[in-house]
C-alpha positions as CSV (number, residue, x, y, z in Angstrom):
1,X,31.9,11.6,63.5
2,X,31.4,15.3,64.4
3,X,30.1,17.5,61.7
4,X,31.4,20.9,60.6
5,X,29.5,20.7,57.3
6,X,26.9,23.3,58.0
7,X,25.1,25.3,60.7
8,X,21.8,23.5,60.5
9,X,22.9,20.0,61.5
10,X,21.2,20.3,64.9
11,X,17.5,20.8,65.3
12,X,16.6,24.0,67.1
13,X,17.6,26.0,70.2
14,X,15.8,24.6,73.3
15,X,14.0,27.8,73.9
16,X,12.4,27.6,70.5
17,X,11.3,24.1,71.0
18,X,9.8,25.1,74.4
19,X,7.9,28.0,72.9
20,X,6.5,25.7,70.2
21,X,5.4,23.2,72.8
22,X,3.8,25.8,75.0
23,X,1.7,27.2,72.1
24,X,1.1,23.8,70.5
25,X,-2.5,23.1,71.6
26,X,-3.7,26.7,71.1
27,X,-6.1,27.2,68.2
28,X,-5.0,30.2,66.0
29,X,-5.6,31.5,62.5
30,X,-3.6,30.1,59.6
31,X,-1.4,31.5,56.8
32,X,0.5,33.9,58.9
33,X,-2.5,35.7,60.3
34,X,-2.2,34.3,63.8
35,X,-1.4,36.4,66.8
36,X,2.1,34.9,67.1
37,X,3.1,36.0,63.6
38,X,1.5,39.4,64.1
39,X,3.5,39.9,67.3
40,X,6.7,38.8,65.6
41,X,6.2,41.2,62.8
42,X,5.5,44.1,65.1
43,X,8.7,43.2,67.1
44,X,10.8,43.1,64.0
45,X,9.4,46.4,62.7
46,X,10.4,48.0,66.0
47,X,13.9,46.5,65.9
48,X,14.4,47.6,62.3
49,X,13.0,51.0,63.2
50,X,10.4,51.2,60.4
51,X,6.7,50.8,60.3
52,X,6.2,51.1,56.6
53,X,7.8,47.8,55.8
54,X,6.1,44.4,55.0
55,X,7.5,41.3,56.6
56,X,6.7,37.8,55.3
57,X,7.9,34.4,56.6
58,X,9.3,31.6,54.5
59,X,10.4,28.0,55.3
60,X,13.9,28.3,53.7
61,X,16.4,30.5,51.9
62,X,16.0,29.2,48.3
63,X,12.2,29.6,48.5
64,X,12.7,33.1,49.8
65,X,15.1,34.0,46.9
66,X,12.9,32.4,44.3
67,X,9.7,34.0,45.4
68,X,11.1,37.4,46.0
69,X,13.2,37.8,42.9
70,X,10.6,36.3,40.6
71,X,8.0,38.7,42.1
72,X,10.2,41.8,41.9
73,X,11.3,41.4,38.2
74,X,9.4,41.7,35.0
75,X,9.9,38.9,32.4
76,X,12.8,40.5,30.5
77,X,14.7,41.6,33.7
78,X,17.7,39.9,35.2
79,X,19.6,39.7,38.5
80,X,23.3,40.5,39.0
81,X,25.2,38.2,41.4
82,X,28.8,37.5,42.4
83,X,30.0,34.2,40.8
84,X,29.9,32.7,44.3
85,X,26.4,33.9,44.9
86,X,23.9,31.3,46.2
87,X,21.3,32.0,43.5
88,X,24.0,31.4,40.9
89,X,25.7,28.3,42.3
90,X,23.5,26.4,44.8
91,X,19.9,26.8,43.9
92,X,19.5,24.4,41.0
93,X,18.8,27.2,38.6
94,X,15.7,28.2,40.6
95,X,15.8,31.8,39.4
96,X,16.5,30.9,35.8
97,X,13.6,28.4,36.0
98,X,11.3,31.4,36.5
99,X,12.6,32.9,33.3
100,X,15.0,35.4,34.8
101,X,18.7,35.3,33.9
102,X,21.4,35.5,36.7
103,X,24.3,37.6,35.4
104,X,27.4,36.5,37.3
105,X,30.4,38.7,38.1
106,X,33.9,37.3,38.8
107,X,34.9,38.4,42.3
108,X,37.7,37.3,44.7
109,X,36.2,38.1,48.1
110,X,32.5,37.1,47.5
111,X,31.4,40.8,47.4
112,X,30.0,43.0,44.7
113,X,30.9,46.7,44.3
114,X,29.7,49.5,42.2
115,X,32.3,49.0,39.5
116,X,31.1,45.4,39.0
117,X,27.5,46.6,38.6
118,X,28.5,49.4,36.3
119,X,30.3,47.0,34.0
120,X,27.2,44.8,33.7
121,X,25.0,47.8,33.0
122,X,27.4,49.1,30.4
123,X,27.5,45.7,28.6
124,X,23.7,45.4,28.4
125,X,22.8,48.2,26.1
126,X,19.5,47.5,24.5
127,X,16.3,45.3,24.1
128,X,18.3,42.5,22.4
129,X,19.7,41.6,25.8
130,X,18.2,41.0,29.2
131,X,17.9,44.1,31.3
132,X,19.9,44.1,34.6
133,X,17.4,45.2,37.3
134,X,18.2,43.5,40.6
135,X,21.5,43.4,42.5
136,X,21.7,40.3,44.7
137,X,24.2,40.2,47.5
138,X,24.7,37.9,50.5
139,X,25.7,39.1,53.9
140,X,27.8,37.3,55.0
141,X,28.9,36.1,51.6
142,X,29.1,32.4,50.7
143,X,32.8,32.5,51.7
144,X,32.4,34.3,55.0
145,X,33.2,37.9,54.1
146,X,30.9,40.7,55.2
147,X,29.8,44.1,53.9
148,X,30.7,47.1,56.0
149,X,28.4,50.1,56.2
150,X,30.3,52.3,53.7
151,X,30.3,49.5,51.2
152,X,26.5,48.9,51.5
153,X,25.9,52.7,51.4
154,X,27.8,52.9,48.1
155,X,25.8,50.0,46.7
156,X,22.5,51.4,47.9
157,X,23.3,54.9,46.4
158,X,24.3,53.4,43.1
159,X,21.3,51.2,42.8
160,X,18.9,54.0,43.6
161,X,20.6,56.4,41.2
162,X,20.3,53.8,38.4
163,X,16.8,52.4,39.2
164,X,18.1,49.0,40.4
165,X,16.7,46.9,43.2
166,X,19.1,46.0,46.0
167,X,18.2,42.6,47.5
168,X,20.2,41.1,50.4
169,X,20.3,37.4,51.2
170,X,20.5,37.2,54.9
171,X,20.5,33.4,55.4
172,X,23.5,33.9,57.8
173,X,22.7,37.5,58.7
174,X,23.1,36.8,62.5
175,X,26.7,35.8,61.9
176,X,27.4,38.9,59.9
177,X,25.8,41.3,62.4
178,X,27.6,39.6,65.3
179,X,31.0,39.7,63.6
180,X,33.8,41.6,65.3
181,X,34.3,43.5,62.1
182,X,30.7,44.4,61.6
183,X,29.5,48.1,61.8
184,X,25.9,47.5,60.5
185,X,22.7,47.4,62.4
186,X,19.3,45.9,61.4
187,X,18.1,49.5,61.0
188,X,20.8,50.2,58.4
189,X,19.5,47.3,56.3
190,X,16.0,48.7,56.4
191,X,17.4,52.1,55.3
192,X,19.7,50.9,52.6
193,X,18.2,47.8,51.0
194,X,15.0,47.5,49.0
195,X,14.4,44.1,50.4
196,X,16.4,41.7,52.6
197,X,15.8,38.7,54.8
198,X,16.7,37.6,58.3
199,X,17.8,33.9,58.3
200,X,16.5,31.7,61.1
201,X,17.2,28.2,59.7
202,X,21.0,28.7,60.0
203,X,20.8,30.4,63.4
204,X,18.9,28.3,65.8
205,X,15.4,28.1,64.4
206,X,13.8,24.8,63.4
207,X,13.2,26.5,60.1
208,X,12.3,29.9,58.8
209,X,13.4,33.1,57.1
210,X,11.9,36.6,57.6
211,X,11.7,38.6,54.3
212,X,11.6,42.4,54.8
213,X,10.3,44.4,51.9
214,X,11.2,48.1,52.2
215,X,10.4,49.5,48.8
216,X,6.8,50.4,48.3
217,X,6.5,49.2,44.7
218,X,7.7,45.7,45.6
219,X,5.0,45.1,48.2
220,X,1.9,44.9,45.9
221,X,0.2,41.5,45.7
222,X,3.2,39.8,47.3
223,X,1.1,37.2,49.2
224,X,-0.3,36.1,45.8
225,X,3.3,35.3,44.7
226,X,3.9,33.4,48.0
227,X,0.8,31.3,47.6
228,X,1.7,30.5,44.0
229,X,5.2,29.4,45.0
230,X,4.0,27.2,47.9
231,X,5.3,29.5,50.5
232,X,2.1,30.6,52.2
233,X,2.0,27.9,55.0
234,X,-1.3,27.0,56.6
235,X,0.6,26.6,59.9
236,X,2.3,30.0,59.6
237,X,2.3,30.1,63.4
238,X,5.5,28.0,63.3
239,X,7.4,31.0,62.0
240,X,5.8,33.6,64.2
241,X,6.5,31.6,67.4
242,X,10.1,31.1,66.5
243,X,11.0,34.6,65.4
244,X,9.4,36.2,68.4
245,X,11.4,33.9,70.6
246,X,14.6,34.7,68.7
247,X,14.1,38.5,68.9
248,X,12.2,39.2,72.1
249,X,15.6,39.5,73.8
250,X,19.1,39.1,72.5
251,X,18.9,35.3,71.8
252,X,19.3,35.7,68.0
253,X,22.6,37.6,68.3
254,X,23.8,35.7,71.4
255,X,23.8,32.4,69.6
256,X,25.2,33.9,66.4
257,X,28.0,35.3,68.5
258,X,28.7,31.8,69.9
259,X,29.0,30.4,66.4
260,X,31.5,33.1,65.4
261,X,33.5,32.6,68.6
262,X,33.8,28.9,67.9
263,X,34.9,29.6,64.4
264,X,37.5,32.1,65.7
265,X,38.9,29.5,68.1
266,X,39.3,27.2,65.2
267,X,40.9,29.7,62.8
268,X,43.2,31.2,65.4
269,X,44.7,27.8,66.3
270,X,44.9,26.6,62.6
271,X,46.7,29.8,61.8
272,X,49.2,29.3,64.7
273,X,50.1,26.0,63.1
274,X,51.2,27.9,60.0
275,X,48.3,27.0,57.7
276,X,46.9,29.7,55.3
277,X,43.3,30.5,54.5
278,X,41.4,31.1,51.3
279,X,40.0,34.3,52.9
280,X,40.2,35.9,56.3
281,X,36.7,35.2,57.4
282,X,35.3,36.8,60.7
283,X,32.1,34.8,60.6
284,X,31.1,31.2,61.3
285,X,32.5,29.8,58.0
286,X,36.3,29.4,57.7
287,X,38.3,28.1,54.7
288,X,41.7,26.8,55.7
289,X,44.1,25.3,53.1
290,X,45.4,21.9,54.3
291,X,47.5,19.1,52.8
292,X,45.4,16.4,51.2
293,X,47.0,13.8,53.3
294,X,45.9,15.6,56.5
295,X,42.4,16.2,55.1
296,X,42.0,12.4,54.5
297,X,42.9,11.7,58.1
298,X,40.6,14.4,59.5
299,X,37.7,13.0,57.4
300,X,37.9,9.7,59.4
301,X,36.6,11.6,62.5
302,X,35.0,14.8,61.1
303,X,32.7,15.7,58.3
304,X,33.2,18.8,56.3
305,X,33.3,20.0,52.7
306,X,36.4,20.1,50.5
307,X,35.8,23.4,48.9
308,X,38.4,23.5,46.1
309,X,41.8,22.3,45.1
310,X,44.7,24.7,45.3
311,X,47.3,22.3,43.8
312,X,48.0,18.6,43.5
313,X,48.9,18.3,47.2
314,X,46.6,20.9,49.0
315,X,43.0,21.8,49.1
316,X,40.7,24.4,50.7
317,X,38.2,22.9,53.2
318,X,35.1,24.6,54.6
319,X,34.5,24.4,58.4
320,X,31.2,25.8,59.6
321,X,30.3,26.3,63.3
322,X,26.8,26.8,64.7
323,X,24.8,28.0,67.7
324,X,25.2,24.5,69.2
325,X,28.9,23.8,68.4
326,X,30.6,22.4,71.4
327,X,34.0,23.9,72.5
328,X,35.3,20.4,73.3
329,X,34.6,19.4,69.7
330,X,36.7,22.4,68.5
331,X,39.5,21.5,70.9
332,X,39.5,17.9,69.7
333,X,39.7,18.9,66.1
334,X,42.6,21.3,66.9
335,X,44.5,18.5,68.7
336,X,43.9,16.0,65.9
337,X,45.1,18.5,63.4
338,X,48.3,19.1,65.4
339,X,48.9,15.3,65.7
340,X,48.4,14.8,62.0
341,X,50.7,17.7,61.1
342,X,53.6,16.3,63.2
């Protein structure tokens, strides 16, 4: 049974495991104040092109979103999200549990635009309603689409003109920045977002996300919030070692590119067979629409999520590739799909 369910089924890239082993017996300070974390932060600041940013490491994406959004918002303030947004759908109400409403917007491509945000602002008029304050987007989105530079510039400008916080969930940021359609750089995110994070868990790390806070007013006392949310790890070195290894050369983007290439190999061949897709994704998540009878046969050999039904006879499935996806597994899936489709 080969899994296309997610991009964290495997453990970690061998280079990361080796780096952890090599530093394992060295005694260092805790809570992210060790030399490895300091070195990783300095490297990321250099790559982003900004020194006046704060960088904090977290174990996972939900914890990052929960800690950041709850710290950034006052009690009466709310977050705006696409209806497919991770904080709205897949985090067990984590944001709402902190007392902050998530205002969802119906979208078709997973992406928010300035009109969506304006409509929310216009419909929340006074103190009898929550106050929209933070705009949450994912890049790539939960259905594999990405934001181009002009789209992000428009969002950034609108948010700054309307005193809103722009926060980018980058759990799969490597896949977005390595996409053939991408025109964004890490430096653009530092310039356009108030805060964003660089996902490691879904791109070769054992675990870990790097939160980058760009806006000065959001930095104050942030480590207090981390501690309160259980995010300030005693063995913070685990994050520092991994992120330095990922970014000291091009490893982070090389392995993200591999995941995208494997997804493209899948989607190109599925398209050749005449099947349609929910969305034309250029990242490592693809969403083909297949007959239910074929899906049932594929599930005997492969694991993946059935995303949604399109009608009584067909459904959308989600196939996710990773840094470790083998080409022979892709080719086997393609051949089986061809056989089942005959």
